[in-house]
N, C-alpha and C positions, 0 to 999 in steps of 0.2 A: 321386426329382427334387418339387423344391418347384415350384409356378407360381404366376405373379403376374399377376394383371389390372392392365392402366395403359391411361394415356391414349393412346400410342401402342402398343397390341399386346400380346398374350401372350409373357412372357419365361419359360424357363427354367433352373434351376441344378442341378446333384448334391446332394443332400442332405447329404452329408457334406462338403463343400468347404466349407476353414476361411476362404476369403476370400469370404464370401454377402457381407459389405460393401462389396466392391467390385463397381461396377457391370459391370465385364467378366467377370467370374464367370456372368454369365446372358446367353443367348442366344434372341433374337428368333425365333420360333416362325414361319416364314417360310412355311410350308404352310400355316398355315390363311388360308381367304377372307378378303380384306381386311384382311390382317396389320398393319397399320399402322393398323388402326382406333382406336377408343373402346372398350375392354372394360372395364366395370363389374362384374365378378365371374365368377372362375373355378372349381370346384368339382370333386373327385376322387370318383369314385362307385363303388364296386368297381374295375374295372378301366377304367373310362371318365374321363375328363373332359369335362367341361361347362362351354364358356364364351359368357357373354353378349355380343354385341357392340351397341352403343349407338346407333343410327342417327340419330337427334336427330332425327327426324321419326315423324308418324303413321303407323303399320300398318307399319315398316319394321325394327324390331328382329329379330335373329336370334340362336338358341341354337345354337351349333356343338357336335359331339361328336367326340372322338377318339376311334376305334376300330379295330384291326387297322393301325396306322402312319397311319391316313387322319381329316385332319378333314373333315365334310360337316354341313351345316344338317341340325336336329332337328325333326322334325314341324313345316316350317315352313308350312304351310297353313294351322294353326291359332293357333300362337303368334310373334304378334309386336309386343306391346305389353307388351314385360318390364319391370319395373323393378327386380327382383333374384334370383338363385338362392340357394337353401337348403338346408344337408343339415342332415339331424335324424334319428339312428336310425336304421333302414334304409330309408329314404324322402329323396329329394329332391323340393324342391318349387321350381315354376317361377311366380313371384308376379309375376302383372302387372297392370297398373294399375285392372283390376275383377275380377278373378278369379285362380285360384290350380289350377294343375294338378300333380298328383305321379306323379313316375316311382316305384316299387317294385322291388325288390333282383330279382325275377324277368321285369324289363322291361315290363311294364303301366303303361301313363300313363293314367291317368283325370282327369276334372273335378272338384273337390271345393268350389270356393268359387265367389261369383258372385251377384247378383241381376240381376233384368230391370234395364232401363234403365239399367244402369252406375251404377246406385245405390250400389253398393258399393264400398269402397277398401281393399283388403287391403294391410296393411304386414310381416309376419312370420308365418311358419307353422313349428310343433315337432311332433313325434311326441313324446310322453313314455313313462317306462319300461313302461307297462302297454298302449301300442299306441292310446291314446288320440291325437288328432288337436287342436291346441290353434291358432288364429288370430287375429291382433290387426289389428284393420279400425277405419281412422279414424273411421267412419261408425256401426259397430255394434257397438264396443268390444271384449273380447275374447269369443271362442267356441270351444265347444268342442265335440265329442261322443265318447264313448268307445268306442264300436266302429263299424264300417263300416255295420252296419243300424241304430244309432243316430240321434237326432235330436239337431241342432243346439243348443245350450244355450247362454244368455248370463252373463256374470261380471261383474257390473256393481258397482264401489264406490259409496258413496254419493255421488256427486258427476253435473253436467251429462254430456250424452253426447256432448259436443263442445267441444274447448278454444275453438273461438271464440266470442268473444262480442261485442257490440257496443255493448247499453246494458241499464243494471241500474235497479231502482227496487225500494223498499218501502215500505209500510205496514201496519199492524197488525202483525201476528208473520208476515208473509208476505213474500215477497223472489220476483222475477220478474226475467229475465234474458232477452234475446234473440238470435238469431245469426245475423243480416243485417247489412243496412248498405248503404253505400255508398260510392263512391269519392273524391278528394281533389277529382275536377269534377263531384262531385254525378251521377256518372252509376250506373250499376247493377251488381251484382255477381252477381246472379242465383244467390244464396244460396238453396238450398230451404229451406220453412218449418220451422225449430226454433228452440223455446224453452223453459225451465227454470223449475221452480215449489221454491221451500226453506220449508217450511213443515212444522211439527212434526221438527226436526232430521231430516227426510228429503228428498230431491231428487226431483221427479219429470222426468222429460224427455219434451216431445212433437213428434213429426217426422212425416215422411211416410208412417214403416210403422205407428205403433200411433194416426195420429191422422190417415186417407186425405184426409179432407177438406181437409189443406192442400195437396195434391200436386194434388186436382180442382179447386180454385178457384183454382189456380196463385200460391198465396200466398205469394210470395217476400219475399226481403229484409227481413224484419222487422226495423224500426230503431229503433222505441218502443215506451213501454209505460207506462200509466198502471192505478194499483190504484184503486178510491173507495173513499177512507180512512173512508166509512159502512159499507162492506161489501165486504171486504177477497176474501172471496171473488168477486167481482164484477173483473174488469179488461179491458181493449182492448189489443192490439194493432196497431200501425199499420205496413203495408207501404209499402217504397217505391215503388209502382207497383201495389198491387190493392186501396188502401182499409185498411177496418178490422176486426178481427175482435174480437167480444164473445165474451167467455170469462166462466163461472160455474158455480162447484162445479165446475173438472174439464172442462167440458166448451161445446163449441162450440153461440153461443148464437143469433146472427147477424151475418150479413156487410153492412158499408155500404158503397155506393158511391153513382155519380153518379144511380143508380132510384130510391134511400130516404133520402136525406140530401141537404144541401147541399155535400157535396164535388164538387168538380170534376175533369174529366178532363185532363191533359198534352195528349195526345196524342191526336187523334181515330181514327184508324186501330188503335193499339194498346190505346187506352182505357185508359193509364196513370192510376193515381192516387197520387200520391206525397206521402204524411202524413211533413211535417217532425218536428214537436213535438207533446204531445199531455198536457194536466195537470187535475188537479181544483180548482174554486174551493169556498172555504169553504161555500157552499148546494148544492153535488154534482152543478152542471153540469161536463160533458167539455168542453173548450177543445180544439180542434184548429187546427196551421196545415197549410194544404194547397200544394204549391208549384208554383207558375204553372199556375193552373186555369182553362179557357177561360171559365168563367161566373166568374170573377174573384174569388172568394170561397176569398181566401187564408188567412181567420180565418171558421174555422165552429165553433158548441156546439152539442150534444147535451145540451138542458136535462133537467132531474130526470125530467120527466114525459115524456121520451121525443122531443119536439119538438127541431126542428134549426133551425136560425137562420145564416143566411151574412152577411160582413160582406166588404164591394169594398173591402179595403186593397192590392189590388193595383197599382192608380196608382201609389201612393207606393213600393211597394217594386221595384226593378229586378230583372226577368226574373221575379217571384214568387217569388223562392227566399227559404224562409223555416224557419229549424233550430227551436232547443230554443224553448218558451215558458214564463216562472214569471209566476205571477201573485201579487203583494204583499200585504202586510196590509190595504192599501187599497185592492183589488181593482184595479190599474194591470196590464195583461198586459203583460208585459216580454217580446219576441221577439228573437232575434238572428240577424239576415240574412249568411249563410253568405259565404264567400270575399270579406273586406274589404269588407264594405256597410253595415256599423255595428250599428245596432241601432233598434226600433221598439217604440215602447210604446204602448197603445191604451186608454183608458178608455171604458166603457158608462156609467158612470156607476151600476152596480147594476142598471138598466133595459133588460135584454137585446131587448126588442121596440122600445123609443123609442130611434129613432137619431138625433132632431134632438139632444139631448146629446152626442152622444158627442165624445170626446176623441182627437186622436193628436199623435205629433210622431217624425219620422225625424231621426237625429242622428246623429256620430261623435263618438268617444270621445275629448274635448279636455281638457287641461289646463287651471290655472286662468290661464292665458297664451292660450289658443285653440289654443296648439299640438297637433298629433294625436299621440296616445299609439299608440295600434294600432287599426283597425278588423277586424285580422283574431282575431276572440272565437270560442274553443273550449268553454267554459263559460261558466254565470251559476249564480247562487244568492242567496236572500236571508236574512240572518241574523236573529236573534232579537230584533235593536234595529231591524230594518226597514232595513239596510242593505244595497246590492246591490253583491256581488263580483264580479268579471268573470274570466277566465281568458283570459287573449291569449298572442301568438307574443312580447311581452314581460313574460310575468312577470302579475303579479296588479294590479289595478284596483279602486279603492272608487266606490262614489259615496253619501256621506254623508249626502246630502239630499233621495233620491230622489223626495220626493214633491212637488218643485219642480220636476218634469220639462215642465207644463205652464203653469210661472209664467212665461213669455216675457222673464225673464231670465236672465241668464247661467246656463247649467247646463252643470257641470264636473265631471271625476272627478279621483281623486287617487292617488299612488301611494306607498307604505308604505317610508320610509328604512328600513336596516337598519345599523347601523352597522358600517365593516370595522373590520382590521388597522390600516388606517392613521389615526393620529387627525384627528378634524375632519373625518374623510368618511364616506361612506355611501354603500350598493347599492340600488338599491331592489329590493321583495320579488321574488325568482325572476325577476330583470329577464332572465336568460340560459336560460331556459327556455320552452318552449310548454305553458301549463298546462290542461290537455286536461279538465281535472274538477275539482267543487269538491262539497264535502258538508259540512254543518254537524251537528255532534254536539250532544249535550241541552245539553253544557255552554258554547257558543255558540262553541267551539274550529273552528279553519277545517282541514278536510281535502283536502291537494290532490295530485293526481295529474298528473304530468308524461310530457311525450313521450321522456326519456331518463333522467330523474333521479330515478325511483321515486315515492314518497309523502312528502308531509311534513303532520306535524302542527304548526299555528301556535296561540298564545294567542288568546284573541277580538279581541284586535287585530290580531291580526297583523304584532306588533314582538316577537316570542318563539318562537324555533324549539325544540318539545317533543320530536318524533320524525325521523328521515328513516329510512326504510324503503328499502333497496334489494336488488337479487337478490345481492349481495356479503355483507351484511351484517345479511339475515333470510330467509325462507324465502319471499317476495315470488319469484314465478316469473320477472320480467321486469322492467325499469326502465321499458319503455313501459306505462304505465298508461291506460285508454280510459275508464274512468268508475268512480265510486264510489256505493254507497249506504249506506246507516246502519240498523239496525234499531234504533228507538229505544227499542223495552222492553227490550229485552236488552244493547242497547252495541256488540253487532257489528258489524263494520264490513265490508263486500265490497269487492275490490278485483278488476275487470276490466280485465286484463292481455293483452299479445297473444298470451299462451300460457296461459291458461285464468285459473278465480277461484279467490282462496283471500281467507278471512277471518279479522279480528283480533277479539280479545274487548277489547274499547275498557272504560272506565273512566267514561263519561259515557250515562248514559238519558237521554230526555226525562224533564223534570221536570214537574209540573202546579201549579195552584194553590193545592191541597189536598195532603193526606197519603193516599194510598190504599194499601192492604194492605201495610203495611209489613212488611217482614220481612230476617231476616242470614242467610247462609250462608256456610261449612257453620256448622251451629250443631245440635250440638254442637261446637266446632272439635276434632278428635282431636287428639292424642300426634302429636307429631315432624308436623305440618302448618306449612308455610311461604309457604303461597301469600296469594292475598288474602282477605280476609273480606271479604265486601261487604254495605252496607247498601241496599237499595233500595226504591223507592215511595216516597219522597222528597217531598215539595214541592221544587219548582225552587230550587236554591241557596240550601241554607238550613245553618246553624251547625250542626256534631256535634261533641257531647261527650261522651266516653265514661270514666264512674267506676268504679271499685268500689263492691262492695256498701255501702261507707262512707260512700260522696260524693266520696273523693279522686278530683281530678280526671287521668286514665291519660295520654288522646287527646285532641286536638282539630285539627278540620279542618271543610272547608266542601264540601258535596255539589258534585260534578260533575253540574249538571242535577239529577235526581232518584235518585243513586248515590250512596254514600259507600265508599271503599274503608279497612281500616286491614290494617296487618300484624302486629297482634300484638303491639306494641310499643309501649314508655311515650314521653314526648316526647324520654329522651335516650336514646332506641335499647336499651333493655334490654326482654327477653322477658317478658313480664307471668306471672304464678303461676297457677295452676289455683285457679279461681273462677267465680262468677258477676259478670258486667259490664253495666250499666246504660248504652244508648245515649239521650241527649236530643237531640232535634234541634227548633229551633225558625227561625222567619223572622229578617229583622234586626230588623225591629220588634217579634218577641216576640209577635205574635198568633195566629202560628201553632205549635203546637206537638206532639209527640208523643215518646212514650217506648215504646223496647223493650228487650230485655235477650236475653244469649246467654249459652251455658257455655263456658268455656276450660280445656282439660284440656292440662296443660305435657307 
């Protein structure tokens, strides 16, 4: 017989019945208790049949066993929170939400997987041909043991141990991502402490298992991270409830709360300290937004010398809710006020301890006619020209003269018009998208992440679309993008999606004022190679000319930030011949120059 588990019971049909596609060929098994209930799984195991009834309530699920023409509850005193049944090899696995039981062919049932405090979350189990047991767990990854007497071992790909990521940042050659967050109402998700570090082409995951202090300090909902650009081994993690953790060389250094900093609690009973955003200024001071603190220090700074200073800006910020903070080239602190409250800009004039010269401005995002564009801001970034770019629920908005924020004059934002298919008509850039993330690469191009349209790469001024990655046309895990970070040294772009992190090797790197460690790779270029040939370590946005050894021009381009690429072809697209080629790089004024060479083998 065939057995089928359905939303309305278990059905049976003869295996050789030619009319199996006909619903009437299947008979409802009314002998099973709750026969018209929601059955999510049925498995044949030797001469037995097991069926799982989902009661849609905690500790109410039942596994039924069919034996000797009778259905009865199986081990009902212990098995109550079932997720699925899985038959593999000579075993039947009963997979609960936090543990796994195994039924063997001899009738023996044993508990084989589960961690204290319900910290495990198994999703599948299997027996391999050699008798080993394999388990997938959404919190612990893939684990296995080769025999009953063996110990569990982890099989971990080079990646984070959790697909959930809320924020990501990069500095130097380090990338740090955090797996906490908050909900749309700015309430807690109660996600256990979990974050990931990518360095030297390796991911390291930190969780309550390998870093117990995350658990003992109840450090949940990590929602923001800041890396010290002067010392990338040092970074700070911000929790939406438990303050800040300082990390250095992979070890916890110090926990900051209301007792040892100017951070304030939101709730005197639960002692919540909710961090909205963090970033470093060019002097090495760490600036922190603190949501709704009783002490009114909605903005705090930990100075480079370790001393803290708080700023009482809460009277100007409704509910004290503050999200990301960006520090501009002229030292202004731009803060996003979430849930439609606009922007707040603060300037300490470079004198942190002297508050008498401080300036601030709270404002809505208005166009040149004084009309509201949108106060629902989801992302913010400053580009290399000092312009402020905002991601809103109505696309992209730009402040072309952000230095005038305190001028007292009309201060307005602009939207970029993109011509559409209708002559003389245009749409605003990404106006139908909620822009959730913005990152600026070394060539000043803009990477925009959206809530349902994937990733867009736009030209420096935002007028030209260069790329649009979606889950349909690329390996992007989801069209819902949460955050973006760029490793400026390598040009690698990291996209945080609702289904995990994926990276893309971009063509632009951070340029410098001068040429530093210029080199070309691959060098030599091997026969048959058709990928990009990269010249990196260049000064920003320089002219690059490639000639043969006799000085004949072969190719010419402009570097994207500190990097230029060549596909080994001439200006008219022909593959170049084997030989040594010279690469000449120079700034537009010709003052800064550099020459390197490469060997090309056709």
